[in-house]
N, C-alpha and C positions, 0 to 999 in steps of 0.2 A: 504493501499499499505505500502510496507517494506521499510525503508531508502535506501537499496541498488537499488532497482527499482526506487524511486524517484531520486537518486543520477545519475543514468544511463540515466534515460530520459533527465535530465537536461543537460546530456553532449551531448546527442544525439541531441537535439534540440537547444542547444545553449542558455538555460534559466537560465544557473548555472553561479555564479559569476565567474569570469576571474581570472585565478592564478596570484601570484605576480612573478615580474621577477627572474627565476631561474637563477641559479648561470652559466648556460651552454647557452649564447646566442643563439636564433635560435633555441632553442629546442620549439615543438609545440606539441599540443595534435595529429594533423594530424602526424607528424613524429613517433611519440610513437606509435599510432593504427599501422601505415604500416611497422614499423619494429619487432612488435608482431606478424603481417600476414606473413612476409617473415619468421620468425623464425619457426611460425607454419609450414609452407608450407616445410620449409626444415629439420625439425627434430620432427615434430609432437608435438601434443597440449602439451602433457605433459612438455616439454621444456619451455613452456612459463612463466613466471614467472616474477614480478616486477624486481627482482637483476638482472636475465639474459637479460630482454628489457635493463635496465639501462645499462648494460655491453656492449650490442650491438650499444648503443647510444653513448658511451663513458662518461657516466654522473653518477654522483652517484645514488643510489637507492632513495633517498628522493628526489632528483630533480622531479620525476615521481610522486610521492604524491601530488605536488603540482598541477599536472593537471588530474589526476586519483586517486580515493581513494582505490581501488584495484585490483586485479586481473577478478574478477566477473563482474566488470563495465567495465573493459578492455576487457573482453569477449564479451559482449554487444556490444561493439564499433567494435570489428574486424567483427562480423556478418554484422553489418549493413555495415560495409567497403566494404567487398566481396558483397555485394548483387548490389553495385551500380556500379561494375565493366564493366558490359555489359549493363548497361543504356545508350540509346541515347543522345548525346548531347540538343537536342531539339526535337520537337512534331515531329511524325510519323503517317503515316498513319497504321492502323490497316491492317492485312491479308485480301486478298479479300473473305476468306472463313474460316470458324471456325477450320475446319481441319488443316489449314495451322497454324493456331494460337495455337492449342493444341500441334501440331509437334515441333514448335519452341517452345513453354513452355518447352517440355520435353528434347529435345537437348540443350536447353540452361542450365537447372539443371545438365545434365549429366556432360556439360562442367564445371560446376562450381563445381561439386563434384571432376572431374579430377584434376582442376588446386587446389584445397583446400581438401585435403583428409580427412583432420582433422575435417572438417564438421559433418562426417559420426560419431565423435566420441561425439558430442555435442547434448545434449537433447532439442531439440526446438520447444517442444511442448506449450513452453510460451517464444517465442521469440518475445522481445520489438519490437514495431512498430516505427523503427527510419525513417527517411526522405527517404534513399535508399531503404528499406524494402517497405514502402510503395508506392514509385513511380512504383517498380518492380510489385507490387499487382495491382496497378491500370493499368499497361500496359497490364498485363494478362486479365484484367476484360475487357478492349478494344476489344480485339481479340475474345471475347467469348460471348459479348453483342452487341447492336446495329444492324443495318439493316443486315449485314454479319454475325451474333452470332448465337447462337444455339438456342435462344428464351427459356431457361430453366428460370425456378423460379431462384430469387437470392442464396437461399441454395443449389440448385441441381449445379447452375454454381460453387460454392465455393466448392462442393464435388468432382466436376469434376477436378479442380486445386488439391486437396487433394489426389485424387486416381492417378493421372499422376506422381505429386511428390513423393508417397508412391512407385510407380512401379519403379522410377527411382532412389530412393534411395537403393530398394533393388538389381537392377543391378550394380550398384557404387559400394555397399558394396559387393557384390560377387569378383568384379574387384581387389577391395581393397585388401580383406581377401585372394583371390588367390596369388597375388603379395607378401604379408607379410608372407606367408606361406612359399612361395618358398625362400625368403630373411631370414628368422630365420632357415631354416634347411638346405637351402642349397643344397637341394633336388628341381628340376624343376620339373613342373606340369605334363610332358610326363613321367620321372623317376618314380615320385610318382604312377601313374595308371600301368605303366610297371611292378614295381613290383608287383602289385596285379594279374597280368595275369594268372600265375600258378594255384593260388588257384580259379580264378573265371572259370577256363576251367574244373579243378576238380569237381566245384559245378555244374558247367553245366553238366556234364557227368552224374550227380546221377538222372537227370530227375525231381529233386526237384521244379525247376524253371522254367517251360515250357515256361512261357510268356516271361521272361527275355531272354531265351535261344534263345526265337525266333525273336528277337529285331535284323533288319538289321546289317549288319557289319558299315554302315555310320552313325548310329542312333546318335554315339554319337560326328559327324564330328565336325570341327570347323569353317567349311563352311558358317554353318548357323548364322544368326546375331542376336542374341536373343533379344537386345535392341529393334533393326527394327522389328522381329518379333512379340514382345511383343506389342509394340507402335502401328501396325498396328491392331492388334487386338482389344485392345482399342477404337481406332477411330470408328472402326467397331461398336463395341458395342454400342458407343455415339450416331452413326448414328442412330441406332434403336432407342434410347430413343429420337432423336430429330423430326424423322418421326412420332414418336406417339404423340408430344408435338401439343396441339391446336393451329392452325395459327394466331389465334388473340394474342396471347401472343410472338411472335416471333417479333425481330426486335422494344422492348419495348424501 
């Protein structure tokens, strides 16, 4: 285990030593992490630095180092912080059916990415399991296991979560990149595609792209909800898997 991993885990679980009193009364680890998350939400992850966060808090940069060793540890705390935003205050009954649990998982993750687009810039393949992250994971498992669960093996259940999260991340990334392209170029999505129309019309007239030319005019309409469509297909696919699972293993 690296020193950075150890220090992050100590901070996440409160097992590290408490900092000495800083020069700014009222400065806490919670305030520091909150300021970092707010900064990332407003200006992106690249804007987050120990110097910038300290400026947002109105303290000297060295004051932050009394609480957090560096930006890497701060990012670990930020990730766990946002995971806790949608957690209930107390115990909750899991949904009456696993489909509702999967849909809740998907919509919850999409809301998280929309609230904090910078999450899509983070490599989360080695996310540290802090208290909020573990509670969120435990809540997911509650809806997918038990009497109203899917009845899958533990590895399969985790794979369901990974599959759903990967799908949601793809949709959220498409939304983010669409917005970024419009903002950075000053060209709206409609203007971008409209500029290609004359070229596409000439290409279709050549007869070299018969299948593309044969698509209905409303093929790329925005009336269809890509997220809802994809989620429904995932749920249908999981339904097939559940139906093939031997009954004795269900509700274990």
